[in-house]
N, C-alpha and C positions, 0 to 999 in steps of 0.2 A: 560302239557303245564304250569299249574299252579305250579307244583312241581319244573319245570325248574326256575320259577320265585322266588320261596322259596329258592333254592339253590343258585341263585344269591343275596340274601338278603331281599327279599320282606315278609312281614307277610302274613299269609294266607289269611287274608281278603284283604290286598292289591294285592296279587297275582290272587286272586278270580276274583276281581273288572276289574283289567287290563285285564285278560284272555278273560273276558266275552266282554269287550268294543273291543279287536281285534278281537274275532268272529263276533261281529256285523259289523264291517268295513270291514269285508271279504265276508260276506253272503248278499244276495245270487249272486249276479252278478260277483263279483271280483274273486270268486273261480275259474272260468274257465278260466281267463285271466293271473293268475299267475303261473311262472314256478315251482317256489318251495313254495308250500303254507305252509309247516311245518315250514320251515325257515322265510318266511314272517311273519307268525302269532307270532312266538316268538320275531321278531324284534319289531311288531308292539305292542306287549304285553309289552316288555321291556320299549318302548317308553311311553306308557300309564302309566306305574308304575312311570316311571321318572318324569313325570307330576304331579301325583298325590301324591308321596313321600312327607311325612312331613305336608300333607294338610288335611288329613283324620285321624280319631281316630278309633281304633278298640273299638268294643264294649265291655264295660266292667262288665255289668251287668249281672247276671246269666241267662243262656238259661233255658227256662222252661223245668222241668223234668230233668233238668241236676244239681246236686247240684255241688256248688263249680265255677261256671261262667267257666266251661271247653270251650274249642273252638271246636264246632263239625266239622270245617271244618278240623282241624289236627286229630280228632278221625277218620272221615271217610276216609281222604286221605292216611295218613302217618302210616306206620307200625312202630314197634319199632325201627327196623333197620335203617328205613328210617330218622326217627327222630334224631339218633345218628349219621347220616352221614350228615343231614342238619346241627345239633350243630357243627359238626367239620368243614364243608365246610364253615359256616359263619364266621368262625375264620381266614380263608385264605385272601389273598389281592383280591381287585376286579378283578383284570386281572386273576389271578387263578380261582376264583369263576367261571368268565364268560366261559373260555374256557372248564372247567370241567363240567359245566351244559350243554354245547353242547355236549360234549362227551358222557355223562349220557344219552343224548337223540339220542346218535347211529350217530352223525354226523362225519365226517371225517376233517381232518385239513384242505384240500383243499377248503372243502364246507363251514368251518366255516369261512376260511379266505376270501372267495369269500362275504360271507354275514355280515361280521365284517368290512371288510376293513383292516384288521391287516395282518402282513406277517405269513406264515406258521413257519418261524424260531422263532418269537416270540411267537406265540400259543404252540409251540413245549416246549420252554424253560419254559413259565407258566405254561403248564400240568406238565411237569416233577417235576418243584418245588412244585407245587399243589399236586400232588400225593404222593411226599415225605413226605411233611408236613401233610398232610391227613393221610397217614398211622401212622406218629408218634403221632398225636392226637386221632386217632381210637385204637391205642394200650395203650396209657396212660387211655383212658376211659375204655377200656376194662380191665386193670389190676386195676384200681379202683372200678369197678363191682366186679370183682373176690374177692378182699380183703375185701369189703362190704359183699359178700356172706357169705366168711369164717368167719367173725365175728359176723354174725347173727346165725351161727349154733350152 
């Protein structure tokens, strides 16, 4: 769920906080009463993120035993391929990021439409445009990596 929020534009710290708050809201009693807990958690976490966005700061001091102030959440949660995808996805429009984040979590258009209140046609259009733009961004990034690798040899 945290990666879902990162795909949609949250920083790792914001995503982790929002996801944590969503789980607290759901557990322990509400889990049994909700028909689609995975979707519910994503919706609650997104709402939590929107409530906190721009109100919290990411820690900037170096983490002990980790020189350079690297983000341990990014190091643990995201592979190099996921980081490239996150960087590319965050360059898409918010509507495109939203539908692709749901799809990356293996939700179908009908489910996404139910959970978000958007039409399947709008979701399909945003997904198609988002995938095309994402493909272009990832190809450009890959070409840049290949050129950088060739110049280093």
